[in-house]
C-alpha positions in Angstrom: -24.9 -20.5 -38.0 -25.5 -17.5 -36.2 -25.4 -13.9 -38.1 -22.3 -13.0 -36.2 -20.9 -16.5 -38.1 -22.0 -15.0 -41.2 -20.4 -11.8 -41.0 -17.3 -13.5 -39.8 -16.7 -15.7 -43.1 -17.8 -12.7 -45.3 -14.9 -10.6 -44.1 -12.9 -13.5 -44.0 -13.5 -14.4 -47.5 -13.1 -10.7 -48.9 -10.0 -10.4 -47.3 -8.8 -14.1 -48.6 -9.7 -12.8 -52.2 -8.0 -9.4 -51.7 -4.8 -11.3 -50.8 -4.5 -13.5 -53.6 -5.7 -10.9 -55.7 -2.5 -8.5 -54.7 -0.2 -11.4 -55.0 -1.6 -11.7 -58.7 -1.0 -8.2 -59.2 2.4 -8.7 -57.9 3.0 -11.5 -60.3 2.1 -9.8 -63.2 3.8 -6.4 -62.3 7.1 -8.1 -61.6 6.5 -10.4 -65.0 6.0 -7.1 -66.8 8.9 -5.6 -65.3 11.2 -8.3 -66.1 9.6 -8.8 -69.8 10.1 -4.9 -70.7 13.3 -4.4 -68.8 15.0 -7.7 -70.2 16.3 -6.4 -73.7 18.1 -3.5 -71.8 20.3 -5.9 -69.8 23.5 -6.2 -71.6 25.4 -9.1 -69.5 24.1 -12.3 -68.9 25.4 -12.4 -65.4 23.1 -9.5 -64.5 20.0 -11.1 -66.0 20.8 -14.0 -63.9 20.8 -11.5 -60.9 17.9 -9.9 -61.8 15.9 -13.1 -62.5 17.1 -14.7 -59.2 16.0 -11.3 -57.5 12.7 -11.6 -59.0 12.3 -14.9 -58.1 13.0 -14.5 -54.4 10.7 -11.8 -54.4 7.9 -13.6 -55.7 8.4 -16.7 -54.0 8.9 -15.1 -50.6 5.9 -12.7 -50.7 3.7 -15.5 -51.9 5.0 -17.7 -49.0 4.0 -14.5 -46.4 0.6 -13.8 -48.0 -0.2 -18.0 -48.0 1.1 -18.2 -44.4 -1.4 -14.9 -43.5 -4.1 -16.5 -44.9 -3.6 -19.7 -43.4 -3.0 -17.9 -39.6 -6.4 -16.0 -40.0 -8.3 -18.8 -41.1 -6.9 -20.1 -37.7 -7.9 -17.1 -35.8 -10.7 -15.6 -37.6 -13.2 -15.9 -34.9 -11.4 -13.6 -32.5 -9.9 -11.2 -35.5 -13.2 -10.4 -37.2 -15.2 -10.8 -33.9 -13.5 -8.1 -32.6 -13.5 -6.2 -35.8 -17.3 -6.5 -35.9 -17.6 -5.4 -32.1 -15.9 -2.2 -33.1 -17.8 -1.9 -36.2 -21.0 -2.2 -34.3 -20.0 0.1 -31.5 -19.2 2.6 -34.2 -22.6 2.8 -35.8 -24.2 2.8 -32.3 -22.3 5.6 -31.6 -23.4 7.4 -34.6 -27.1 7.1 -33.8 
């Protein structure tokens, strides 16, 4: 494996970890807000609406991040190779 491949893999792993960390934070935040506001929601129908809305947000955001991670895995050589070229060019320009 070449140096470029190692750099691409490292950037991809970092982005995947960051994406899943954001999803974990989103889930924790939504669940925290639900738990903290639940006693203040007076009607059962409103509780159902809030629960459904929270579930929709969580499901669609998780699916979107999953799709993004899959897309990045398919095109990582193009995406990260281009980023590395620009980073290397910026480093050369600074010298």
